[in-house]
C-alpha positions, 0 to 999 in steps of 0.5 A: 612777463607772464608765466602762463597763457590763457587762450580764449575762444570767441565762444568763451568771450560771448558766453562770458559777456552774456553772463555779465549781461545777466548780472547787470540786468538786476540794476537796469535800466542804463542810459548806455555803454562806454567801451574801452578800446580796444579790448572792451569793444567786443564785450560792449557789443554783446552787452548792448544787444543783451541789455537792449542798449543803443547808445555806445561811446568809446574811450581809448586808453593804452596801458600795454606795449605788447606784453609789457605794462606801461602807464595808462595813456589816454588816446580818446576821451569820452564825450557823452557824460561828465560823471558816467551816471547811468552808464556801464563802462566795460573793458576786457580785463582789469590787471594792475588796476592802473587803467581802472583807476583812471576810468574811475577818476574820469567817470566816478558814477558809472558802473565799471565792469570787466570780463576778467579780473586779476587779483591786483585790480579786481577790487576796482571792478564793480563786477567781473565774470572770471578771476585770472591769476596775476601771472597769466597773460590772456590771449584774446581771439582778436589778438594777433597770432 
């Protein structure tokens, strides 16, 4: 269980998403985005606007039950591309890296990005905006109160 909590605002999510888009522009163009539900939906919407992308797919993966980690469970696979070439896969964070490992196996040629990275999983992300201590639980503005 987390020993610290980081509560993020909508403004912080928007600013961090725009910062990520700024970094991704250097490698444009991209064919589209693949958002990891649910956490990657908001960053994906902002990235799509910032990068001028219209094509957005989703992959549903659940790796938490409340604050407790579980083995990643694929809820909905993506349907657009076999290897992810030309796509950005976006999620809110990488924690242990279990979900990111699954995504990299599914989409090895995609660009895998997150807003926030914890030390155990950060090496698996191609790009992230902020590093967060491993024992910190991030509370997103869309999380239930």
